[in-house]
VMD Tcl script that builds the backbone (N, CA, C; Angstrom):
set m [mol new atoms 366]
animate dup $m
set s [atomselect $m all]
$s set {name element resname resid chain x y z} {
  {N N MET 1 A 0.822 -1.189 0.000}
  {CA C MET 1 A 0.000 0.000 0.000}
  {C C MET 1 A 0.873 1.261 0.000}
  {N N TYR 2 A 1.907 1.277 0.801}
  {CA C TYR 2 A 2.785 2.441 0.836}
  {C C TYR 2 A 3.439 2.660 -0.526}
  {N N GLU 3 A 3.714 1.566 -1.241}
  {CA C GLU 3 A 4.333 1.669 -2.570}
  {C C GLU 3 A 3.437 2.433 -3.526}
  {N N ILE 4 A 2.125 2.238 -3.416}
  {CA C ILE 4 A 1.183 2.966 -4.275}
  {C C ILE 4 A 1.240 4.447 -3.935}
  {N N PHE 5 A 1.309 4.766 -2.654}
  {CA C PHE 5 A 1.432 6.160 -2.218}
  {C C PHE 5 A 2.698 6.793 -2.809}
  {N N VAL 6 A 3.820 6.091 -2.721}
  {CA C VAL 6 A 5.083 6.603 -3.264}
  {C C VAL 6 A 4.979 6.795 -4.776}
  {N N GLN 7 A 4.341 5.841 -5.452}
  {CA C GLN 7 A 4.162 5.959 -6.896}
  {C C GLN 7 A 3.343 7.202 -7.242}
  {N N LEU 8 A 2.275 7.450 -6.515}
  {CA C LEU 8 A 1.453 8.640 -6.757}
  {C C LEU 8 A 2.263 9.913 -6.524}
  {N N CYS 9 A 3.067 9.915 -5.463}
  {CA C CYS 9 A 3.929 11.078 -5.192}
  {C C CYS 9 A 4.910 11.301 -6.342}
  {N N ASN 10 A 5.549 10.222 -6.793}
  {CA C ASN 10 A 6.532 10.329 -7.870}
  {C C ASN 10 A 5.900 10.798 -9.172}
  {N N GLU 11 A 4.725 10.252 -9.501}
  {CA C GLU 11 A 4.040 10.633 -10.738}
  {C C GLU 11 A 3.722 12.123 -10.767}
  {N N ARG 12 A 3.457 12.679 -9.598}
  {CA C ARG 12 A 3.062 14.089 -9.518}
  {C C ARG 12 A 4.189 14.992 -9.016}
  {N N ASN 13 A 5.362 14.372 -8.801}
  {CA C ASN 13 A 6.524 15.117 -8.328}
  {C C ASN 13 A 6.208 15.874 -7.028}
  {N N ILE 14 A 5.607 15.134 -6.090}
  {CA C ILE 14 A 5.209 15.688 -4.797}
  {C C ILE 14 A 5.875 14.853 -3.703}
  {N N SER 15 A 6.369 15.496 -2.679}
  {CA C SER 15 A 6.985 14.765 -1.571}
  {C C SER 15 A 5.915 14.368 -0.549}
  {N N PRO 16 A 6.183 13.307 0.215}
  {CA C PRO 16 A 5.260 12.957 1.307}
  {C C PRO 16 A 5.062 14.123 2.279}
  {N N TYR 17 A 6.114 14.902 2.486}
  {CA C TYR 17 A 5.995 16.077 3.357}
  {C C TYR 17 A 4.943 17.034 2.809}
  {N N GLN 18 A 4.963 17.271 1.496}
  {CA C GLN 18 A 3.994 18.180 0.877}
  {C C GLN 18 A 2.576 17.638 1.029}
  {N N VAL 19 A 2.420 16.325 0.863}
  {CA C VAL 19 A 1.101 15.710 1.043}
  {C C VAL 19 A 0.629 15.919 2.477}
  {N N SER 20 A 1.523 15.671 3.442}
  {CA C SER 20 A 1.132 15.826 4.849}
  {C C SER 20 A 0.720 17.266 5.134}
  {N N LYS 21 A 1.461 18.193 4.593}
  {CA C LYS 21 A 1.172 19.619 4.805}
  {C C LYS 21 A -0.162 20.012 4.163}
  {N N ASP 22 A -0.343 19.627 2.882}
  {CA C ASP 22 A -1.549 20.012 2.143}
  {C C ASP 22 A -2.801 19.306 2.643}
  {N N ALA 23 A -2.655 18.035 3.036}
  {CA C ALA 23 A -3.821 17.239 3.434}
  {C C ALA 23 A -4.092 17.304 4.938}
  {N N GLY 24 A -3.205 17.966 5.675}
  {CA C GLY 24 A -3.412 18.093 7.115}
  {C C GLY 24 A -3.205 16.789 7.872}
  {N N ILE 25 A -2.208 16.025 7.448}
  {CA C ILE 25 A -1.886 14.747 8.078}
  {C C ILE 25 A -0.511 14.862 8.716}
  {N N ASN 26 A -0.398 14.420 9.943}
  {CA C ASN 26 A 0.889 14.480 10.636}
  {C C ASN 26 A 1.920 13.663 9.860}
  {N N GLN 27 A 3.089 14.231 9.661}
  {CA C GLN 27 A 4.127 13.576 8.878}
  {C C GLN 27 A 4.561 12.243 9.492}
  {N N SER 28 A 4.430 12.100 10.796}
  {CA C SER 28 A 4.817 10.847 11.447}
  {C C SER 28 A 3.958 9.680 10.968}
  {N N VAL 29 A 2.741 9.967 10.512}
  {CA C VAL 29 A 1.877 8.917 9.963}
  {C C VAL 29 A 2.567 8.256 8.778}
  {N N PHE 30 A 3.156 9.082 7.915}
  {CA C PHE 30 A 3.833 8.554 6.735}
  {C C PHE 30 A 5.117 7.820 7.112}
  {N N SER 31 A 5.813 8.321 8.105}
  {CA C SER 31 A 7.042 7.652 8.561}
  {C C SER 31 A 6.739 6.255 9.107}
  {N N ARG 32 A 5.695 6.153 9.955}
  {CA C ARG 32 A 5.319 4.844 10.521}
  {C C ARG 32 A 4.804 3.914 9.427}
  {N N TRP 33 A 4.098 4.484 8.455}
  {CA C TRP 33 A 3.571 3.695 7.343}
  {C C TRP 33 A 4.725 3.142 6.500}
  {N N LYS 34 A 5.727 3.999 6.251}
  {CA C LYS 34 A 6.881 3.598 5.435}
  {C C LYS 34 A 7.653 2.455 6.077}
  {N N THR 35 A 7.845 2.531 7.384}
  {CA C THR 35 A 8.625 1.496 8.074}
  {C C THR 35 A 7.809 0.246 8.362}
  {N N GLY 36 A 6.517 0.313 8.141}
  {CA C GLY 36 A 5.652 -0.830 8.411}
  {C C GLY 36 A 5.220 -0.919 9.863}
  {N N ALA 37 A 5.531 0.119 10.647}
  {CA C ALA 37 A 5.154 0.125 12.062}
  {C C ALA 37 A 3.641 0.217 12.244}
  {N N SER 38 A 2.968 0.837 11.258}
  {CA C SER 38 A 1.507 0.935 11.321}
  {C C SER 38 A 0.966 1.242 9.929}
  {N N VAL 39 A -0.323 1.071 9.809}
  {CA C VAL 39 A -1.040 1.427 8.586}
  {C C VAL 39 A -2.035 2.517 8.967}
  {N N PRO 40 A -2.102 3.588 8.219}
  {CA C PRO 40 A -3.043 4.663 8.564}
  {C C PRO 40 A -4.494 4.169 8.595}
  {N N ARG 41 A -5.288 4.835 9.398}
  {CA C ARG 41 A -6.719 4.543 9.451}
  {C C ARG 41 A -7.353 4.872 8.102}
  {N N ASP 42 A -8.519 4.266 7.865}
  {CA C ASP 42 A -9.233 4.540 6.616}
  {C C ASP 42 A -9.537 6.032 6.446}
  {N N SER 43 A -9.826 6.720 7.548}
  {CA C SER 43 A -10.129 8.150 7.445}
  {C C SER 43 A -8.907 8.927 6.951}
  {N N THR 44 A -7.724 8.529 7.373}
  {CA C THR 44 A -6.490 9.172 6.912}
  {C C THR 44 A -6.201 8.786 5.470}
  {N N LEU 45 A -6.391 7.493 5.167}
  {CA C LEU 45 A -6.180 7.047 3.786}
  {C C LEU 45 A -7.152 7.736 2.836}
  {N N ARG 46 A -8.364 8.013 3.305}
  {CA C ARG 46 A -9.355 8.721 2.486}
  {C C ARG 46 A -8.832 10.117 2.137}
  {N N LYS 47 A -8.212 10.792 3.105}
  {CA C LYS 47 A -7.640 12.116 2.836}
  {C C LYS 47 A -6.560 12.022 1.761}
  {N N VAL 48 A -5.725 10.983 1.854}
  {CA C VAL 48 A -4.658 10.798 0.867}
  {C C VAL 48 A -5.266 10.500 -0.507}
  {N N ALA 49 A -6.246 9.610 -0.543}
  {CA C ALA 49 A -6.900 9.261 -1.806}
  {C C ALA 49 A -7.555 10.491 -2.423}
  {N N ASP 50 A -8.252 11.268 -1.618}
  {CA C ASP 50 A -8.892 12.492 -2.119}
  {C C ASP 50 A -7.847 13.483 -2.623}
  {N N TYR 51 A -6.749 13.573 -1.915}
  {CA C TYR 51 A -5.670 14.486 -2.321}
  {C C TYR 51 A -5.179 14.157 -3.727}
  {N N PHE 52 A -5.028 12.867 -4.003}
  {CA C PHE 52 A -4.529 12.446 -5.312}
  {C C PHE 52 A -5.646 12.216 -6.333}
  {N N GLY 53 A -6.896 12.278 -5.894}
  {CA C GLY 53 A -8.003 12.068 -6.806}
  {C C GLY 53 A -8.163 10.621 -7.240}
  {N N VAL 54 A -7.805 9.699 -6.360}
  {CA C VAL 54 A -7.941 8.271 -6.650}
  {C C VAL 54 A -8.906 7.663 -5.637}
  {N N THR 55 A -9.331 6.432 -5.912}
  {CA C THR 55 A -10.234 5.768 -4.977}
  {C C THR 55 A -9.450 5.219 -3.787}
  {N N LEU 56 A -10.152 5.072 -2.686}
  {CA C LEU 56 A -9.560 4.468 -1.498}
  {C C LEU 56 A -9.153 3.025 -1.800}
  {N N GLU 57 A -9.967 2.338 -2.585}
  {CA C GLU 57 A -9.680 0.947 -2.940}
  {C C GLU 57 A -8.374 0.839 -3.729}
  {N N TYR 58 A -8.117 1.791 -4.601}
  {CA C TYR 58 A -6.864 1.784 -5.358}
  {C C TYR 58 A -5.686 2.011 -4.412}
  {N N LEU 59 A -5.803 2.995 -3.554}
  {CA C LEU 59 A -4.720 3.299 -2.627}
  {C C LEU 59 A -4.406 2.106 -1.726}
  {N N LYS 60 A -5.432 1.346 -1.370}
  {CA C LYS 60 A -5.247 0.175 -0.513}
  {C C LYS 60 A -4.803 -1.053 -1.300}
  {N N GLY 61 A -4.690 -0.922 -2.620}
  {CA C GLY 61 A -4.244 -2.040 -3.440}
  {C C GLY 61 A -5.330 -3.050 -3.736}
  {N N GLU 62 A -6.585 -2.651 -3.567}
  {CA C GLU 62 A -7.699 -3.578 -3.768}
  {C C GLU 62 A -8.220 -3.591 -5.205}
  {N N THR 63 A -7.837 -2.604 -5.993}
  {CA C THR 63 A -8.264 -2.536 -7.389}
  {C C THR 63 A -7.157 -1.893 -8.212}
  {N N PRO 64 A -7.001 -2.303 -9.475}
  {CA C PRO 64 A -5.972 -1.682 -10.309}
  {C C PRO 64 A -6.405 -0.345 -10.912}
  {N N ASP 65 A -7.700 -0.038 -10.825}
  {CA C ASP 65 A -8.226 1.190 -11.427}
  {C C ASP 65 A -8.150 2.333 -10.420}
  {N N PRO 66 A -7.304 3.334 -10.677}
  {CA C PRO 66 A -7.133 4.392 -9.686}
  {C C PRO 66 A -8.275 5.400 -9.609}
  {N N TYR 67 A -9.075 5.486 -10.657}
  {CA C TYR 67 A -10.060 6.564 -10.712}
  {C C TYR 67 A -11.475 6.060 -10.498}
  {N N PRO 68 A -12.270 6.862 -9.809}
  {CA C PRO 68 A -13.670 6.487 -9.620}
  {C C PRO 68 A -14.366 6.338 -10.970}
  {N N ALA 69 A -15.350 5.483 -11.011}
  {CA C ALA 69 A -16.100 5.280 -12.258}
  {C C ALA 69 A -16.643 6.616 -12.748}
  {N N GLY 70 A -16.463 6.854 -14.014}
  {CA C GLY 70 A -16.969 8.072 -14.623}
  {C C GLY 70 A -16.042 9.267 -14.533}
  {N N GLN 71 A -14.974 9.164 -13.771}
  {CA C GLN 71 A -14.050 10.289 -13.661}
  {C C GLN 71 A -13.182 10.334 -14.913}
  {N N PRO 72 A -13.049 11.512 -15.519}
  {CA C PRO 72 A -12.256 11.599 -16.751}
  {C C PRO 72 A -10.773 11.349 -16.501}
  {N N THR 73 A -10.134 10.806 -17.518}
  {CA C THR 73 A -8.691 10.578 -17.455}
  {C C THR 73 A -7.960 11.897 -17.714}
  {N N ALA 74 A -6.665 11.901 -17.500}
  {CA C ALA 74 A -5.862 13.103 -17.758}
  {C C ALA 74 A -5.952 13.495 -19.225}
  {N N ALA 75 A -5.937 12.516 -20.117}
  {CA C ALA 75 A -6.037 12.816 -21.550}
  {C C ALA 75 A -7.382 13.457 -21.869}
  {N N GLU 76 A -8.449 12.939 -21.263}
  {CA C GLU 76 A -9.775 13.528 -21.495}
  {C C GLU 76 A -9.836 14.952 -20.945}
  {N N LEU 77 A -9.253 15.169 -19.775}
  {CA C LEU 77 A -9.250 16.522 -19.208}
  {C C LEU 77 A -8.503 17.494 -20.115}
  {N N ASN 78 A -7.372 17.057 -20.658}
  {CA C ASN 78 A -6.632 17.916 -21.588}
  {C C ASN 78 A -7.461 18.228 -22.825}
  {N N GLU 79 A -8.185 17.218 -23.318}
  {CA C GLU 79 A -9.049 17.436 -24.480}
  {C C GLU 79 A -10.146 18.456 -24.159}
  {N N TYR 80 A -10.744 18.333 -22.976}
  {CA C TYR 80 A -11.777 19.282 -22.564}
  {C C TYR 80 A -11.209 20.696 -22.448}
  {N N LEU 81 A -10.031 20.806 -21.853}
  {CA C LEU 81 A -9.410 22.128 -21.714}
  {C C LEU 81 A -9.115 22.758 -23.067}
  {N N GLU 82 A -8.645 21.942 -23.995}
  {CA C GLU 82 A -8.364 22.451 -25.335}
  {C C GLU 82 A -9.647 22.932 -26.003}
  {N N MET 83 A -10.740 22.192 -25.817}
  {CA C MET 83 A -12.029 22.628 -26.381}
  {C C MET 83 A -12.456 23.960 -25.779}
  {N N LEU 84 A -12.277 24.108 -24.466}
  {CA C LEU 84 A -12.660 25.366 -23.823}
  {C C LEU 84 A -11.806 26.524 -24.324}
  {N N ARG 85 A -10.528 26.237 -24.599}
  {CA C ARG 85 A -9.640 27.287 -25.111}
  {C C ARG 85 A -9.997 27.701 -26.541}
  {N N SER 86 A -10.317 26.721 -27.357}
  {CA C SER 86 A -10.424 26.987 -28.793}
  {C C SER 86 A -11.839 27.200 -29.312}
  {N N ARG 87 A -12.846 26.826 -28.548}
  {CA C ARG 87 A -14.218 26.915 -29.051}
  {C C ARG 87 A -15.066 27.781 -28.127}
  {N N SER 88 A -15.449 28.935 -28.620}
  {CA C SER 88 A -16.221 29.874 -27.800}
  {C C SER 88 A -17.577 29.286 -27.398}
  {N N GLU 89 A -18.188 28.470 -28.284}
  {CA C GLU 89 A -19.484 27.895 -27.937}
  {C C GLU 89 A -19.356 26.903 -26.773}
  {N N CYS 90 A -18.221 26.226 -26.668}
  {CA C CYS 90 A -17.992 25.319 -25.535}
  {C C CYS 90 A -17.800 26.116 -24.251}
  {N N ARG 91 A -17.093 27.243 -24.341}
  {CA C ARG 91 A -16.929 28.106 -23.170}
  {C C ARG 91 A -18.281 28.614 -22.695}
  {N N MET 92 A -19.152 28.980 -23.658}
  {CA C MET 92 A -20.476 29.476 -23.306}
  {C C MET 92 A -21.280 28.386 -22.586}
  {N N LEU 93 A -21.269 27.157 -23.122}
  {CA C LEU 93 A -21.990 26.054 -22.482}
  {C C LEU 93 A -21.437 25.773 -21.086}
  {N N PHE 94 A -20.119 25.771 -20.969}
  {CA C PHE 94 A -19.503 25.522 -19.670}
  {C C PHE 94 A -19.895 26.613 -18.681}
  {N N SER 95 A -19.858 27.840 -19.125}
  {CA C SER 95 A -20.210 28.968 -18.268}
  {C C SER 95 A -21.648 28.841 -17.775}
  {N N LEU 96 A -22.540 28.446 -18.673}
  {CA C LEU 96 A -23.944 28.283 -18.289}
  {C C LEU 96 A -24.144 27.089 -17.354}
  {N N ALA 97 A -23.347 26.053 -17.532}
  {CA C ALA 97 A -23.523 24.828 -16.760}
  {C C ALA 97 A -22.903 24.896 -15.369}
  {N N LYS 98 A -22.028 25.866 -15.126}
  {CA C LYS 98 A -21.331 25.928 -13.831}
  {C C LYS 98 A -22.283 25.927 -12.647}
  {N N ASP 99 A -23.374 26.668 -12.756}
  {CA C ASP 99 A -24.309 26.787 -11.638}
  {C C ASP 99 A -25.553 25.918 -11.822}
  {N N ALA 100 A -25.563 25.081 -12.845}
  {CA C ALA 100 A -26.733 24.242 -13.120}
  {C C ALA 100 A -26.779 23.055 -12.167}
  {N N THR 101 A -27.981 22.600 -11.913}
  {CA C THR 101 A -28.135 21.379 -11.121}
  {C C THR 101 A -27.851 20.179 -12.017}
  {N N ALA 102 A -27.687 19.029 -11.409}
  {CA C ALA 102 A -27.467 17.806 -12.189}
  {C C ALA 102 A -28.650 17.556 -13.121}
  {N N GLU 103 A -29.853 17.848 -12.632}
  {CA C GLU 103 A -31.046 17.656 -13.458}
  {C C GLU 103 A -31.048 18.616 -14.648}
  {N N ASP 104 A -30.633 19.858 -14.427}
  {CA C ASP 104 A -30.539 20.826 -15.523}
  {C C ASP 104 A -29.585 20.317 -16.603}
  {N N VAL 105 A -28.445 19.816 -16.191}
  {CA C VAL 105 A -27.448 19.315 -17.142}
  {C C VAL 105 A -28.000 18.119 -17.898}
  {N N GLN 106 A -28.668 17.208 -17.197}
  {CA C GLN 106 A -29.240 16.034 -17.860}
  {C C GLN 106 A -30.278 16.446 -18.902}
  {N N ARG 107 A -31.108 17.438 -18.574}
  {CA C ARG 107 A -32.111 17.919 -19.540}
  {C C ARG 107 A -31.431 18.572 -20.740}
  {N N ALA 108 A -30.390 19.352 -20.491}
  {CA C ALA 108 A -29.672 19.999 -21.592}
  {C C ALA 108 A -29.027 18.959 -22.511}
  {N N VAL 109 A -28.439 17.929 -21.927}
  {CA C VAL 109 A -27.834 16.857 -22.713}
  {C C VAL 109 A -28.899 16.163 -23.553}
  {N N ALA 110 A -30.057 15.920 -22.966}
  {CA C ALA 110 A -31.146 15.275 -23.705}
  {C C ALA 110 A -31.584 16.130 -24.888}
  {N N VAL 111 A -31.656 17.448 -24.702}
  {CA C VAL 111 A -32.034 18.348 -25.795}
  {C C VAL 111 A -30.988 18.309 -26.905}
  {N N ILE 112 A -29.714 18.374 -26.541}
  {CA C ILE 112 A -28.642 18.344 -27.542}
  {C C ILE 112 A -28.656 17.013 -28.289}
  {N N GLU 113 A -28.830 15.909 -27.559}
  {CA C GLU 113 A -28.890 14.597 -28.215}
  {C C GLU 113 A -30.077 14.516 -29.167}
  {N N ALA 114 A -31.230 15.059 -28.771}
  {CA C ALA 114 A -32.412 15.055 -29.639}
  {C C ALA 114 A -32.165 15.885 -30.894}
  {N N LEU 115 A -31.531 17.025 -30.745}
  {CA C LEU 115 A -31.197 17.863 -31.911}
  {C C LEU 115 A -30.271 17.134 -32.858}
  {N N ARG 116 A -29.313 16.426 -32.316}
  {CA C ARG 116 A -28.373 15.672 -33.175}
  {C C ARG 116 A -29.095 14.559 -33.928}
  {N N ARG 117 A -30.049 13.911 -33.265}
  {CA C ARG 117 A -30.804 12.840 -33.939}
  {C C ARG 117 A -31.652 13.423 -35.060}
  {N N VAL 118 A -32.298 14.542 -34.810}
  {CA C VAL 118 A -33.157 15.189 -35.816}
  {C C VAL 118 A -32.312 15.591 -37.031}
  {N N GLU 119 A -31.113 16.057 -36.752}
  {CA C GLU 119 A -30.227 16.497 -37.841}
  {C C GLU 119 A -29.458 15.338 -38.458}
  {N N GLY 120 A -29.625 14.130 -37.919}
  {CA C GLY 120 A -28.951 12.954 -38.455}
  {C C GLY 120 A -27.451 12.902 -38.168}
  {N N ARG 121 A -27.025 13.530 -37.067}
  {CA C ARG 121 A -25.604 13.550 -36.722}
  {C C ARG 121 A -25.273 12.565 -35.619}
  {N N ASP 122 A -26.198 11.708 -35.283}
  {CA C ASP 122 A -25.940 10.773 -34.179}
  {C C ASP 122 A -25.788 9.375 -34.626}
}
mol reanalyze $m
mol bondsrecalc $m
mol representation Tube
mol addrep $m
């Protein structure tokens, strides 16, 4: 389990000290975890998982998939950012959706999908 934590730190070029500082976890927790003297509580591991944006199950080594179902990958996020940069209509939709409820977004998606079907683009 600690190896997964180290891998996440290395991938993001973050030190365990920085994680402890940012996540509000005593640095001694990581020291004891590293030496095998103890394993952090689930509540502490949850803070670490949330910090890295991975599931608790991944951090604990229970699943190979680090991201919650439906969470976009880094490549997808980059694609979305590029769309927001280059397409004003996407920026407008994003701006309108920021304060929308989940139901509002679902209705908007349904309208867009219906328009695409009518136009034969689906």
